[in-house]
C-alpha positions as CSV (number, residue, x, y, z in Angstrom):
1,M,-161.9,-64.0,136.9
2,A,-159.1,-63.3,134.4
3,D,-159.2,-66.9,132.8
4,L,-163.2,-66.4,132.6
5,R,-162.7,-63.3,130.7
6,R,-160.3,-64.7,128.0
7,R,-163.3,-67.7,127.3
8,L,-164.8,-67.6,123.9
9,V,-168.5,-67.2,124.6
10,P,-170.6,-68.2,121.8
11,L,-173.5,-66.1,120.9
12,A,-176.0,-68.6,120.5
13,L,-179.2,-66.2,119.4
14,S,-181.1,-69.3,117.8
15,I,-180.9,-67.5,114.5
16,T,-181.1,-70.5,111.7
17,L,-179.6,-69.6,108.2
18,P,-183.0,-70.2,106.7
19,A,-184.5,-67.9,108.8
20,V,-182.1,-65.2,108.3
21,L,-182.6,-65.8,104.5
22,E,-186.3,-65.5,104.9
23,A,-185.8,-62.6,106.2
24,A,-184.0,-61.1,103.5
25,Q,-186.9,-62.3,101.1
26,T,-185.0,-65.6,99.8
27,L,-186.8,-67.7,97.1
28,P,-188.6,-70.7,98.7
29,G,-186.6,-73.1,96.6
30,E,-183.4,-72.0,98.2
31,L,-184.8,-72.3,101.8
32,E,-185.8,-75.9,101.1
33,E,-182.0,-76.5,100.0
34,L,-180.7,-75.0,103.1
35,S,-183.4,-76.2,105.5
36,G,-181.0,-79.2,106.8
37,L,-178.3,-76.5,108.4
38,D,-177.5,-75.7,111.8
39,R,-177.8,-72.5,113.0
40,V,-175.2,-70.1,112.9
41,E,-173.1,-69.0,116.0
42,L,-170.5,-66.1,116.5
43,E,-167.8,-66.5,118.8
44,L,-166.2,-63.5,120.4
45,T,-164.2,-62.5,123.5
46,L,-165.2,-59.2,126.0
47,A,-162.8,-57.5,124.1
48,D,-164.1,-58.3,121.1
49,A,-167.5,-57.3,122.1
50,I,-166.2,-54.0,123.4
51,E,-164.5,-53.1,120.2
52,L,-167.3,-53.6,118.1
53,A,-169.6,-51.8,120.5
54,L,-167.1,-48.4,120.4
55,A,-167.0,-48.8,116.6
56,N,-170.6,-49.2,115.6
57,N,-172.6,-47.3,118.4
58,L,-174.0,-44.2,117.0
59,D,-174.8,-42.4,120.2
60,L,-171.2,-42.6,120.9
61,Q,-170.0,-41.5,117.4
62,I,-172.9,-38.4,117.7
63,A,-171.1,-37.7,121.2
64,E,-167.6,-37.8,119.6
65,E,-168.7,-35.2,117.0
66,E,-170.0,-33.1,119.2
67,T,-167.2,-32.9,121.5
68,S,-165.0,-31.8,118.6
69,I,-167.5,-29.3,117.7
70,A,-167.3,-27.8,121.2
71,E,-163.4,-28.1,121.0
72,F,-163.3,-26.1,118.0
73,D,-165.6,-23.6,119.4
74,Y,-163.5,-23.2,122.4
75,L,-160.4,-22.8,120.6
76,G,-161.8,-20.5,117.9
77,S,-163.1,-18.3,120.7
78,W,-159.7,-17.0,121.3
79,G,-159.5,-15.9,118.0
80,A,-160.9,-12.3,119.2
81,F,-157.8,-11.2,120.4
82,E,-155.6,-12.0,117.7
83,W,-154.1,-9.2,115.5
84,V,-156.1,-7.6,112.5
85,F,-154.4,-6.2,109.6
86,D,-156.5,-3.5,107.5
87,A,-154.9,-1.8,104.4
88,S,-156.5,0.5,101.8
89,A,-154.6,2.3,98.8
90,S,-156.2,4.9,96.3
91,Y,-154.9,7.2,93.4
92,T,-156.6,10.2,92.0
93,D,-156.1,12.1,88.9
94,A,-157.6,15.4,88.4
95,E,-157.4,18.3,85.8
96,R,-159.0,21.6,86.5
97,I,-159.1,24.2,83.8
98,F,-159.5,28.1,85.2
99,G,-160.8,30.7,82.7
100,P,-159.4,34.2,82.0
101,S,-158.8,36.4,85.1
102,P,-157.2,39.7,85.9
103,Q,-154.1,37.9,87.1
104,I,-154.1,35.2,84.4
105,P,-155.6,36.7,81.1
106,G,-155.4,33.8,79.0
107,G,-156.6,31.2,81.6
108,T,-154.7,28.1,82.8
109,T,-155.0,24.6,83.4
110,F,-154.2,23.0,86.7
111,E,-153.4,19.0,86.7
112,G,-152.7,17.1,89.7
113,E,-151.9,13.4,90.8
114,T,-152.4,12.0,94.4
115,A,-151.5,8.7,95.6
116,A,-152.2,7.5,99.1
117,F,-151.7,4.5,101.5
118,N,-152.9,3.4,104.6
119,M,-152.6,0.3,106.9
120,D,-153.7,-0.4,110.6
121,F,-152.5,-3.1,112.8
122,T,-155.1,-3.5,115.4
123,R,-155.1,-5.9,118.6
124,P,-157.9,-6.5,121.2
125,L,-156.6,-6.8,124.4
126,R,-158.1,-9.2,127.2
127,T,-158.2,-6.4,129.4
128,G,-161.4,-4.7,127.2
129,G,-159.2,-2.2,125.5
130,S,-157.3,-2.1,122.1
131,F,-153.9,-1.5,120.7
132,V,-153.7,0.3,117.0
133,A,-150.6,1.0,115.0
134,H,-151.5,3.3,112.1
135,F,-149.6,4.1,109.0
136,D,-150.3,6.3,106.0
137,S,-148.5,7.9,103.6
138,T,-149.6,10.5,100.9
139,E,-148.0,11.7,97.6
140,Q,-149.2,14.8,95.7
141,I,-147.9,16.0,92.4
142,N,-149.2,19.3,91.0
143,Q,-148.6,21.1,87.7
144,T,-149.9,24.0,86.4
145,I,-149.5,25.0,82.7
146,G,-147.5,27.8,82.5
147,S,-145.9,27.9,86.0
148,T,-142.8,26.6,87.3
149,D,-143.7,27.0,90.9
150,D,-145.7,24.0,92.0
151,P,-144.5,21.9,94.9
152,D,-144.8,18.6,95.2
153,T,-146.0,17.1,98.8
154,F,-145.1,13.9,100.7
155,D,-146.4,13.0,104.0
156,D,-145.8,10.0,106.0
157,T,-147.8,9.5,109.3
158,L,-147.0,6.9,112.1
159,R,-149.4,6.8,114.9
160,F,-149.9,4.6,118.0
161,S,-153.0,4.6,120.1
162,Y,-154.4,2.8,123.0
163,V,-157.8,2.4,124.2
164,Q,-159.0,1.4,127.8
165,P,-162.3,1.5,129.3
166,L,-162.3,1.6,132.9
167,R,-165.6,0.6,133.8
168,R,-168.1,-0.8,131.5
169,G,-166.5,-3.8,129.4
170,A,-163.3,-3.3,131.3
171,W,-161.1,-5.8,132.5
172,R,-160.4,-9.7,131.8
173,K,-163.2,-11.0,133.6
174,Y,-165.7,-9.3,131.5
175,A,-163.4,-9.7,128.1
176,T,-163.3,-13.3,128.3
177,S,-166.5,-14.3,129.5
178,S,-167.4,-15.5,125.9
179,Q,-164.2,-17.5,126.2
180,R,-164.7,-18.9,129.7
181,E,-168.3,-19.7,128.5
182,R,-167.0,-21.9,125.5
183,E,-164.9,-23.6,128.0
184,I,-167.4,-24.9,130.3
185,Q,-169.4,-26.2,127.3
186,F,-166.4,-27.9,126.2
187,A,-166.0,-29.5,129.7
188,Q,-169.6,-30.6,129.7
189,Q,-169.3,-32.1,126.6
190,L,-166.0,-33.9,127.6
191,E,-168.2,-35.4,130.5
192,A,-171.0,-36.1,128.4
193,R,-168.9,-38.2,126.0
194,R,-167.2,-40.0,128.6
195,S,-170.9,-40.9,130.3
196,A,-172.1,-42.0,127.0
197,R,-168.7,-44.3,126.6
198,Q,-169.3,-45.5,130.1
199,D,-172.8,-46.5,129.7
200,L,-171.7,-48.4,126.5
201,L,-169.3,-50.3,128.2
202,L,-171.5,-51.0,131.3
203,S,-174.2,-52.4,128.7
204,V,-171.7,-54.6,126.9
205,Y,-170.2,-56.0,130.3
206,N,-174.0,-57.0,131.5
207,A,-174.8,-58.3,128.3
208,Y,-171.8,-60.3,127.8
209,W,-171.5,-61.6,131.5
210,G,-175.5,-62.1,131.4
211,L,-174.8,-64.5,128.1
212,V,-172.0,-66.2,130.2
213,S,-174.1,-67.0,133.0
214,A,-176.9,-68.0,130.9
215,R,-174.4,-70.4,129.2
216,E,-173.3,-71.9,132.3
217,Q,-176.7,-72.3,133.9
218,R,-177.8,-74.3,130.6
219,G,-174.6,-76.6,131.1
220,V,-175.9,-76.9,135.0
221,A,-179.5,-77.9,133.3
222,D,-177.9,-80.3,130.6
223,S,-176.1,-81.8,133.5
224,A,-179.2,-82.2,135.6
225,L,-181.3,-83.8,132.9
226,D,-178.3,-86.2,132.0
227,L,-178.2,-87.4,135.5
228,G,-182.2,-87.5,135.9
229,L,-182.2,-89.4,132.5
230,E,-179.5,-91.9,134.0
231,Q,-181.5,-92.2,137.2
232,L,-184.8,-93.0,135.3
233,Q,-182.7,-95.6,133.4
234,Q,-181.7,-97.5,136.2
235,N,-185.0,-97.5,137.8
236,Q,-186.4,-98.8,134.7
237,R,-183.8,-101.7,134.8
238,R,-184.5,-102.4,138.5
239,L,-188.3,-102.9,137.9
């Protein structure tokens, strides 16, 4: 059987070169010049046939692309549990003019600058909860015209918080349900791709060995025909 697999099997498709050219709308004059040529035959091994089928089958290529999409969807679904960084900053420049009053007969002007910055690191957890690290900083500079008692303020805050639901939406089984669904879809697509590949290989095997069988049967038929012609000639000589 191993020797038979390595045999070169001509694909005798009974396709003549003039017929192919006619299908390609070749000029009649050119067909007449090529009318005496023999038919074109392609020789390939079983390995060559499998390689050609795997490289050119559109259904298998579609299955490969769908498998890649399913894999990326599955891997990307776990991004829901990655760290999230959020930051913001602001700056305010204010000026207020106050009119005369019993305390300040000539009125006064108040000027203030405020700069603020805050950031958050948030980590959704597979238990359904979330962990947050928060930091904010505020700097306020005050100045009142005619006053020397204008204290500036600086505030920094660091806060950690953890939130965990206890019933609705809680724990790993619920929190990772989408990821497990993507995993199942990916596994299904892997099996679909494997099935498409096996079906293609089965078709190639059947077609290839069917062609080998047809060739062998043709050889047997040719031998039987030669034997019959030889017997006919012997009978004619006896007569």
